N, C-alpha and C positions, 0 to 999 in steps of 0.2 A: 820383176813382175809385179804388177799392181794388185794389192790385196783388197778384197771386198770386206769392208769393216762393219761395225755394228753400232757405233755411238749415236747415230741419228734416232735410235729408238726413243730417246728421251727428249727429242727436239720439239719443234713447233707442231704439236699434234692437235688436230681439231676433230678427231673422231673417237670412237669408244676405246677404252683402255684394253690392252691385250689380255686375253684369258688364258689361264693355265690349261684349260681344256681345249685350246685351239687344236683342231684335228691335224695330226701329223701329215696327213695327205695334203691338206691345204698348204702347210708350211713347205713341204717338199716341192709342191708345184711352183710356189713362189720362188724358192731357191733356184730351181731350174730356169724359171723365166728371167730372174735377175741376171743370172750368169750368162743367159743367151742374148742379152741386149748387146748391141754393137758399141761397146765401150771404146772410145778413142783415148788411148793412154798418152800422157805427156812424156817428154816434151812434144807439143804440137800446137796447132792453132785452131780454135773452135770458130766455126762460121755461124753467125747469128742471122740467118735469113738473108744473107747478102747485104745487110745494112751495117753490120759491125762485126768485129772480131774480138776474141779474148784469148790471151796466151794461156795455154794449159801446161803448167810446169811439171817437172818430174814428180811422181807420186800423186798427181792429180789425174782426173779423167773427165771426159766430156761426152754428152749424149746429144745427137742431132734431134730434129723435130719429131720424126716418127717414133724414135726410141724414147724420147721424153714423154710423148703421149702415153705410151705403155707404162713407163716408170710412174707417172702420175696416177694412172689407173690402179697399179699395184699398191700405191700409197693411199687409196681410198678417195682420190679426187675425181671430179668430172673430167673426162678426156678432153684435152685441149690441143688444138693444132698450133703450129708456129711457136712452140715453147722449146727452150733449150736448157740443158742442165750442166753446170760445172760442179764437180765433186772434189772435195778436199782430200788431203792425205789420209789414208786408211778409212775413207768414207766417214770421217768424224763430223763433217758438215757437207751440205750441198746447197746450191743456189739455183733458182729457176729464173730464166730470163725470158721476157716477152716484150714485143714492141707494140705500142699503141700509136696509130696514125692520127694523132690529135691535131696536127699542125704545130706551128712554132709557138711554144709557151713562153710568154713574157715572164722574166724573172725579177721584176721590180716590186713585187708584193711583199709586205711585211707579214710574217707569220705570227699568229696568236695561239700558242700551245693550249691554253686553257679553253678557249672557244672551240678549238678543233677536237679536244678530248670530249667535251660535252656533246658535240655532234656525233662522234663515234659511239658514245654510250646511247644516245638517242636512237641510233641505228640498230642496236642490239635486238630490239623486239621484232621489227620486220625482217631483219637479217636472219634471225633464228626461225621465223616462219618459213623462209625460203629454204634454209638448211633442212628443216623438217620435211618439206616437200621433196627434197632430194635424198631423203633417207639418211641424213647426217645428224649428229648430236648437237645440242646447243653450244654456243660459244659466247662468253661475256667479256666486256672490256673492263679492266681494272685500272689502268693508268699508263703513263709513259715509262718505258725503260730508258729510252733515249728520246728527249723531246725533239720535234721536227726542227731541222735547221738546214740552211742552204749555203753551199760554198760557191760563190760567184766565179771563182777561178777555175775550178774543175767542172762547173755546171752540174753539180750533184746535189740532190735533195735526199736527205736520209732521216729516218726515225725508227724507233723501236716501240712496239705496243705490248704491254703486259696483259695477258688474257688468262682466262680459266675456263675449263670445260665443265660439263654437267656435274662431275663429281668433285670439283674444286681443284683439280690438278692445274698447277701454274704452267702457262705456255707463253711463248714470246714469238712475235713476228718482227723480224728486223728487215727493213725495206730500204732500197736505194732507187731513186729515179735519176736516170742519166739523160739530160736534155740534148736533143738533136735538132737539126734543121726542120725536119718534117714531122717530128713527134717525140715520144719519150720511150726509152728503154727502161723497163722495170726489172729489178733483180731482187728476189726475196730469199733471204738466208734462212735455212733450217738447221738448228744446232741444239745441242744439249744445253739447257739454261745454266747448268753448272760450269759449262765450258764457254759460255757465250762471249765473255770478254776476250778470251784467247782466240776463239774462232772468228769473232768480228775483226780482230786484227789481221788474221790470215786472209779473210775475205776482202778487206780494204786493200791489202797488198796485192791480191789477185786483180782487183779492179784497176790498179795502175797499168795492167796489161790489156785493158779494154780500150778500144778505139772505134768510133764511127768511121766508115770508109769515106774516101774522098767524095765530096759532094753532099754528104749527109751530116757534116759537123755543124754545131750550133753557130759557130762563127761564119758559116758560109750562107747564112740567110740572105736572101735577095728580095728586093722590092717586088711585090706580086705574089710571093709565097703565101700560102694559107696560114693564117694566125688563129690559134686556139681561142675559143670563147671564154676560157677560164685561165686561172693562174696557179701558183704553187699550192695554195691552200686546198683547192679542189683535188689536186693530185694526192694529197694526204687522205682525203675523204673518199677515194675510190676512183678518181679519174674523170668523172663527168658530173659531179654533185651539183655544181652551180647551174649547169644547163638543165639538170633534172628537176630543178625547182619549178620549171615552166609546166611540167606535167605531173607534179606531185613528188616532192623531195623524198619523203620517207620510203615510199614504195620502191622507187628506182634506186635510192641510196642503199637500202637493205640488200637488194639483189647484187649490187656492185660489191658490197663488202663480203658477202658470203662467197662469191666467186673469186675474191682476191686472196683468200686464206689458203695456205699450203698445209695439208694435213698428212698424217701417216696412218695407214690402215692397221687394224689390229692383227691381221694375219701376217703382214710384213713385220710388225713389231715383235710378234711371237718368233718369227724366223730369226731376227737379229738377237733376241734374247737367247735362243737356243744356240745360235752361231757363236755367241760370246763364250760359251762353255766348251767349244770344240777345239781340238788340236789334232792335226795341224789345221790352219786356216785354209779354206778354199781360195783359189786364185782365179782371177778373170784374165783371159787372154793367153 
């Protein structure tokens, strides 16, 4: 039986820190809602919108689109359709997948990590204005945890950004882009920074079980397919940064960045803290 764990409480958080005075009623409600989600326990196969699949191994779990939408809401994120969640053993980490219909992204661009980091920092101001509008706390870019790099064999672009929230707490977003024929699958890992190296290893192993379905693979590009207007660097900057320069880079860029961050809500964090002191652990399924 797959257990609901708690380690993500220290993961990639973009909202207010949990409060000791969090009402127990709220925590109890979140506990019930988390347990009520339609967890698909491994071993099984997760369907990512009919475009791709990912193997869900033993002790892992998967949430489909509607359940991920609620999972994100419980974690303090704007509700998003067509997102999917892969959860690691004992819920020590989770990754959120979503597909962007960008067209075929050419992968012949050389990446400049220093220039990309400057662009990310320049986006903090407008990005935090948008976060404020959504009732979310500020988030600031500190540097690379893993500089952006691309593997032409696996067609995977990956990077990790060191962030901090309004009270200086360190945060990390680790992101992988998987290139396909018609667009890009984004996978963002949420993990305890102290466990990140270990969890990143597990996550990368999990991605070996990821595949685009037949007809959607990068190698299946055909003449006449739509080609994206931007390359690898723009994917690091939020997905459409280069195109956004035509109508005002910073305004569009900031909005893209704020919506790309995966956060954990204070009520959920309080639940996981309380859960970590419980015996026996509750079970899902």
